[in-house]
N, C-alpha and C positions, 0 to 999 in steps of 0.2 A: 165253077165254084165262086162264091162271093169272096170279097177280099178278106184276109185274116182279121180276127176279132181281137180287140184289146179288152182284156179282162183284169180284174183285181183278184188276187188269190184269196179264196175264202179261208177264214180262220177255222180250221177243221174242228178243234176242240169245242168251239161254241157255235158250230154251224146251225144246229137245229134251234138253239135258243135265239140266234140272230134272225132266223127265218120266221119264227113265231112272232118276234118283236116287230118286224117291218112288213110282214105279209108277202114277201117275195124272196126268192133265193139270194142268200148272201153271196157277194162276189159276182153277181150276174151282170152281163152286158148284152144289150140288144144288138143285133147285127144287121140292121137294115130291114126294109119292108119286104114282105112276101112278094113272090112273083106276081106282077099285075095281070089282070084279065084271065085268071085261072079260076076254076070252079073247085071249091074246097069240099071234100067229102068226109072230113073228120068232124064229128059233132062237138060243140063247145063243152058238152058234158064229159067228154073224154080228155079234156085238156085242163091243165092247171090255170091257164089264162086263155080266154077266148082269142082265137086268131094267132096264137103264139105256140111254138114248140120249145118247151124248156128242156134243155139237154145238160146232163151232168158229165163232166170229164175230169180226169186227173192228169194234169200236164207235166208229168215227170217221166214220160215213156217215149222219148224220141226213137224212131221217127213217127210213132203212132199218134202221140199227143204230147205237145210240149210248147213252151213259150220261147220265142226268139229274143234277141237282145233288146228289141224294142217293146217287149211285153205283149207281143201278138201271139194268139193261139195258132198253132200250126200242126200239120200232120194228117195222117190218113184218117183217123177218127173224126177230125174236124171237117175234112173235106166230105166225108161220108154224111155226117150230120147236116152240113149245110145243103148238100144236094137233096137229101131226103126232105128237109124242110121246104125247099123250093118246090119239089114235086107234090108235096102235100098242101101247097098254097098257104103255108104258115110262116110266120116271122120267127127265125131262130133266136133263142136267148140262151146264153151259155153260163153255166156255173162251174168254176174250176175249184175243186176241193179234194181232200184226201179220199182215196179209194174206199176206205172203211166207212165213210159217211154216205156213200151213194145209195145203198139199199135202204137205210133208214129214211133218207130224203125222199126216195121213191115211195116208200110205204106211207109217209106222211103227206104225200101229194104236194111236195115242194118242187119236184121235177117230173117230167113226163117220161123221159128216156135216160137210161144209163148208157153212156157211149164211151166206155173205156175198154171194151172188149173183155167182159167177164168170161172166164172159162166156163163151159157148160158142165154142171155137176148135177147129180140127182137131187141134192139138197136144194139147189137153187131152182130147179124146174118145178119143185113142189110149191113154191111161193111166188115165183115170177114167171112171166111169159118171156122166153128167151128165143131170139131169132138169130141163129148162127149166120155170120157173114163171111167168115174165113176160118181156116184151120191153122193152128200154130203149134209148134213144139217148144220145148224148153232147151235152152243152151246153157252151157257152163263156161263162163268167162274167167280168164286168168290173166295175170300180168303178161305183157309182151315178152316173148322168149320162152314162156311156159316153164318157169324155173322148177316147178314141182313135177313136171313130166306127166301132166294129166292128159290122158287120151281116151279114157272110158269112164263110165259112171263109177265103177268099183274103185277107181283111183282116189275117190273122195273120202274113202275110209280114213278116219283119223285126222282129216283136214277141216279147217274152219271155213265154212261156206256162208256167205251173206245172202239173205233173201228179204223180200218185202213181207212185213207182218201180215198175217191172216190172208195170205195169197195162195193161189193154186201151186205156185212154185214152192212155197214153204211146205205145203202138204206133200208134194211130190218128193222133196228131199227128205222129209220125215219118214215117208214110206221106204225110200231107198235105204236110209240109215237102218231101219228095222230089218230090212232084207240082209244087209251086210252083217249085222249082229247075228242073225240067224245062221249065217255062214261061218261064224267064228271070227269075224273081222271087227275092227274097232268101229264104233259109231261115228257118224259125221257130227262135227261140232257146229251146230246151226246157230247163226247169229241173225236175229230179226231186226229190221230197221223200218221206220215209219213210211219211207218213200223209196222208190226205185233209184232215184238219182243218188240218194244217200248210200244205197248198196254199193254203187260204183265208187263213191268217195271213200268208203271203208276199204274197198279193194285197192284203190290207188295208194292209200296211206299205210297199207300193210296190216290193217286190223283183221283182215280176212285173207285167205289164200285163194279163194274162188268166189264167184257170184253166180246165182241161178236166176235167169230172167227169160223172157220169150226170145225166140231166135231173131226177130227183126231188131229188137233192142240190143241184143248182143252184137249183131252185125254193125249196127250204127256206131257203137262205141269202138269196135275193132277197126272200122274204116277210118276213124279219126285218130288212131294211134294210142299207144299206152296199154292196150288190152288185146287179147286174142280169144276167139271162140274155140275152145279146146274140144268141147263135146257139143254136138248139135242134134236137134230133132228128137229129144226125149219126150215120151208121152204126148204124141201129136193129138190135139184135142180141139174141137170147135170152140171159137170165141164168138160172142154174141152181143147184139143190141138187146136191151132188156127193158120191159115195161111192167107195170103192176099186174098181178095175177088177175085182177078183176077188170082189166082194160082191154077186152077183146077187140073193141072197135079200133083203137089206135094200132094194136098189133096187126090187125088185118089190113089196115091202110098202109102200114109200113111194108108189109109183104107185097102189096100191089105196086108200091113205088120201087121196091127192089126188083121186081119182075120187069118193070119198065126200064130200069137201068141195065138189066141183063139184055133185054131185047135191043136196045140202041147201042150197046157196046161200051157204055160208060163204066159199068161195073168191071168188066174185063180190063179196061184201061187203068182203073184205080188199083186193081190187084197187081197188074204188071208194074205200075209205077213204084209200088212199095215192095215188090218181090214177095207177095203173099200168095198162099195157096187158096184158091176159091172153093166155095162149096158148090155141090152139084145142083142143088135146088134150095129154094127158100121156104122155110116152114117154121111154125111156132111150136116150140117144145114147152109143154106145160102139163103137169100131172096133178095140179092142185084141185 
């Protein structure tokens, strides 16, 4: 992996306007030259900028994607993106912005790859080429000591649960709430927040009684104290790198790079490092 990248946080509300004004992704930072003496097989027509791989991430998801105290991008998604760029003989350029801006930026050809681990859904595969790289479940985090005694999903009935807005977790908890109501139980009081780190801030301050995030994120916060992962592994679902629906050339090149990572063991090492469940084979999911 190349060294971590310093980036400036993109102002999410005005991201697309800023992109249009300056002609390059807001908050982007180049991360060093591509690997020398390698042969590039991605045509410039498949890239936002010739010779560069523009990757979008949301650095509020430790240990997957986050910024350290020095403002450096860190985490599994960053390591994966850097490795892929090197194998594609491209220079990585990162944009750190809100998750909700990623698909519009992709559609507008401001970034080449969404690298935040979008959960695979039928709606997304209709409009984007999704390449699953791991499988994750949803965990329910609670304050240390688990004062509400949450040990299964049904225990969220009547409780206030924080989620990231417009996320797979939000949809999953909405579906769970509907199931509980159908069983004659109280619905879940769902509170949506703009970012995942704010979800945990709300839980810490007592605004919510629980938080729904991915299992790696829940484990990260539990390991650092103050929280416990009370329920784990709900709705295990593939998470993916994502490119535009019309960009088959880049998707195919990423598949080849991932196959190379599997063959030399670097993919398995990355999954083991972050305690993630690997996928059995790499493929493009697209129905558009």
